[in-house]
N, C-alpha and C positions, 0 to 999 in steps of 0.2 A: 870591548875589554878582552885582554889577551886572557886565557882560560888553562887550566892544567888538569889532565885525568891522571889520577893517581891510583897506585895499588891494583892496578889491572893485569890480568892475564893478556897479553897482547899477543895476537897471529899475525904477522905482517904480510901475507901468510908464509913468506921465505924462512922464518924463524919464530920461535915461541921466545917472549921475553916474560918471565914471571916471579915476581911482580915488577912492573914496569910503569913508565910515566909517558904520556903523551902531551907535548906543548902545542896549543893553537894560538896562531899568532892573529893579530887584529884583521889581517887581509884574507882570512879563510883558507890559510894554507897551514900544514904541519911544520911547527917550528923546530921539533926536536923528538926523537923517540931513544927511549933508554932505561935503564935500571937505576942510574943514580942521577938524573937530571934534577935541578932544582929549580922550581917555579918562580918566576918573578916576584917581587915582594907585593906588588898590586894585583897579581892573578886571581881569577876567581878559581877554588878548587873544588873538583867533584872528585869524591872518594868513590872510587869503582872496584873496591873491595869484595871479592867473590863473584866478580863480572869477568866476562871473557870480551876483549874489543879486539873487533874484526873490522876490515873495509867495508863501506857501504855496498849493499847489492844493487846491482845495474842490471834491468830487465830489459833485454832486447827485444822481446816479442810478447806484447800485453795488448789485450782490447778492452780491458776495464776492471773493474773491481769496487766493492764497498758500494754498490748501487751506481756508479758513474760508468757513463759509456765514453770511450775514446773515439769511436767513430760518430761524431757530433758536428754540428754547425756553430756550436759555442766554445769558443776557447776558455771560456771560464770554467766550463764543467771539467776540463782536461786538467785546468789548474786545481780545482776542487779535488780530482783525484790525486794530484800531486801532495796535496796536504794530507789526503787519507791515508796513502801508501807508505808513507815515512813509519806508521806504526808498525809496517810488515818488514821494515828493515831495508827498504828501497830508497836509495839517494839519489837515482838518475834513473831515466828510462826512455824507451821510444815509443810513443803511440803507434799502434800498429792499425793501419787504416785498410778497409776495404768499403765499397758501397754496393747499393742495390743495382746500379748501374755506373758506368764511366762518369757520367756526369755529375751523380751524387759524389761518387769518390773524389772527383774534383773539389767539390765543396768542403769535404771531411778535410782532404790533405790542407786547403788554404786555414782552415780552423787549427790543424795541429801546428802547421807550420807558425801561426800568429801566437800560438802559445808557447812555442819554442823559446827557452831560456831559464833563468832563475826564477823560482817562484817563493813569494814570501810565505814563511813557514811550511815548505813542501819540498819535495825532491825536485831536481834540476829535469828539464826537458830537454833531450840532446838533439832532437829532429825528430824526423817522419820515418816509419818504417811501413813500407807499401807491400802488402801481400796480395800480389796480382797486381793488373788482371791478364797478364800475359802467362797463363796457365792451362794446363789439360783440361777440357771438359770432363774428361774420363775420371780424372783426379782431383776435382774441385772440392771435394768434401763438403763443408759447411758452407763454401764461399757461393754466393748468389749466383745462378745460370748467367743472368743477364750483366753481371759484372766482368766476366770473362771476356775479352777481346783479342782480335788479330794481334800477333806480335809486329808492330811497326814502329819504326823511330819517331814518325810525327805524333802519334798518342803517347809515347814516353815523353816527348819533349813537352806536350800539353800539361802532364803530370809534375814534371820536374819543375817547369816554371810556375805552376801553381804552389809549388812547396818553396818558391823563392830562394832556392840553393840551400836549402834545410833537409832536403831528403838524403839520408844517410843509409838506408838499406832497403833491398827490394827482393822479391822472390819471383822467380820465372821458371818455366819449364824449357830447357834447350832443345828438345826435340822438334818445338814447334815453327812451321816456317818463319823466318824473319827473326827468331828469337836470337841468335848471335850477333846478329848488328844491333839489336837492343842492348844486349849485354855488353859490346864493345862501346857503345854509345854513354852507357851508364858507367862503366868504371872509368871513361874519359872524364867524367863529370864528377868523378870522385864518389860515386855511390858504390858501396860495397852490395855484390851480388850473390844470392843465396839460390841453389837449385832446391826446387820443392814443388809440390801438387804437379807431379810429373810422371809420365809414362818411360822415361828415359832408360835405356839400357846401360850396361856398364862404358861401352864405347862412346857413346853420346854425351853420358855425362864425364867421362874423361877428357872428351873435347872441350866440353865447356870449362873445366877447370884450367885447362891450357888456355884456353881463351879469356880467363880473367875471372870467372867465379871462383869465390873462396868460402863458400858457406853452404850447409844443408839446412834446410827449415824443417823443424820437428821431426828429427830422424825416423826413420821406419812408417811414419803416418803421411799418406796420399802420396805413397810411392811403390813400385814394385820391388820385391826381393825373391831371388830364386837361388837355390845352388848352382844352378847351370848357368845364371846370368846375375851375378850380385849386384848390379845395376848401381844406382847413385851411392848408396853405402860402401860398396866395393870399391868403387872409383875414389870416393872421399879418402879411403883408407890407404889407398895406394898415390894419393896426393898430399904431399907433408905439410903444406900451407893451408889446408882446408880445415875449417872448423865445423863441428857439427851443434845443431841447438837439441837438446834432451828436455822433455816435459817429464820430470820425476814425481809425478801425482799419483802412480799407480792406475791410471785409467788409459792414459795413451800409450803407456809401455808397462808391462809386467816388470817388478823389480828385479829379475833375473835378467831380463833384457837391458835394463840400465847398467847392471853390472858387467854385463857382456861387453858393452860399448865403452864402459869406461876401462876395462881391461885392455880392449883392443885400442883405443884411441889414446888412453890415457888423458888425465885431467887438464892438461896443457893445451888439449884440442877440443874441449868441450864447453860449450855455454849454457849453463842451466837457464833455462827460461820459465815464464807460467803459462803462455797462452792463455792468461786468464781473461773471463768475460765479466759483465757487470756484477752477476750474482755472487762473483768470488768473495769470499771473506764474510759473508752472509749465511743465514740458516736456510736458504731457497731464494726463488725468484725466476723472473723470465725476461728476456730481451728479445729485440728484433734482430734477424739476421737476414736482410733483404726483405723478401716478402713472406718470410717464414717466423715463427715465434718458436724460440729455444726454452727448454725449461730445465731447471735444476732439479733432479731426481735422483736420489739418494747416492748423492756423491758424484753423479755424472750430469754433464748438461748436455742435452740430446734435442735434435729437430723430431719434429711428429714421425719421420720415418726412421728414427733410431740413430741417425748418423750423428758421431761425437760433435758437439758444436763448441770447442774451445774448453778451458779448464776452469773448475771452480777452486782452485787452491792458490795459495799466495806463496811469495818467495820464502817466507818464514818457514811453512809448512814444507815446502820441497827440500829446502836445506835439512830440516829434522828427518823427512824419509831418507834422505841420501845416508845420513850417518845411522839412523836406527836400522836402516837394511844393511849395514856394513858393506855398502858398495864403497864408501870413500870415508875416511877421517874428517873432522873439521876443517882443518887447514886446506884439504884438497878441495871439500865441498865448497868453501869460500872462493879458493882460487876459480872455480868453475862459475860462481855466481857473481864475481867481481872482476878478478885480474883478466880473465880471458874475455869477457865482454868488453872491457875497456879497450884491449888489443884489437878485437874486431873492428872498432870504431877509431883506430888509430890514436887513442887516448892513454897509451901506456906510460906515457912520462907524467901522466896528470892523476890519474884514478887509478883503483884497484889495488894500492898498497897502502899500507901505513909507514910512511918513509918522510923524512924531512924534505920539504919542498912541494909535496903532494897536496891536493885537494883534501881539505879535513872533513871529508866525508866518512862519518864512522859510525858503527852500531855496537853497543852493549848488549850482550847476551847472557841469561841467567844459566842453570846447570841444565834446564829443559830445553835451552836453545830458543827460548822465549825472547822477543825483544823488550828491553828494559828503557834504553835511551837510544836516540839517534840525532846524529850532528849531520848539517849540511853545511858546506863551506864554513865550516867552524861555529855554527850556530845551533843551539839544541832545539831540536825542532818537534821532539816527540819525548815525553816522559812519561811512563808508566803510572797509574794513579793505582 
């Protein structure tokens, strides 16, 4: 049945309509947006007075949350995460995969590919994000050492075939022998390539961007930066079509570093990501990262040697951080969490905006930026109790 959300403050995010109405049609699309729209006589009415309506968040880089792991052999665990994460405003995401070994990674990729698509009562799964295995051993961070593999097209083909055409994003280190060949093959297959977990200097990174890489994985983390060699970040700044990931939870990056990046790149070239792991959204917990156990300790998720092993934050918390730190206003925060990620995946004409004909993926926020309601494809999938 058609639905109308009325009396909301709407961030499209290109403009503010306050108060405004959003019409949702029977096909899961936005039927109209405006100040004076009249709902159909039989439409269900949701009075969003006092709430701000924003496009649903799209998390490009996430490993889990709510106790669920996205590195799993069980597609239903990924779907269970999809049903949980809508409470944090995420309406679509890419399960981000690595394994203890390449063979285990292949199993995880198959499960994520099998889960891809709409989830009843949950966020949409847009495909697979592969973090490695073609990364620098010196910059592997929390990635297991046996996951890292030589950069060859044959291994990439095995991973891509396991994904069954659903591999959407991958991270590689362009300085490694054979990495540019893998990069070109990935781009040919329609995979977005992000530079990360890499020792690349400025010139090498710039060459990778010229060869077709178009992203930077968790900016400043697992990569060098020096005032005499600005490295991957400097090359990305010089490459106007490159988008960078930012984890704005206050652990991976200082809040002033987040602000510096936003000023340098502008919101239109930044994708906010969580890099969240299974304990995210809980009060604590542990999970396996290869052969090691990572623990949630005082807001940080760490391996036994102190290496950061992902984030314990949700996208709702990251949005609040960006606004509270005065790094960006809510409209720009939403742009970085929704509009830009949609563009990274080539979905700019379907997702990331509140506009007629777009997917009806919406989030209603209260004055504290907490999630009150979430819609996916025009269906209410979360209502705060």
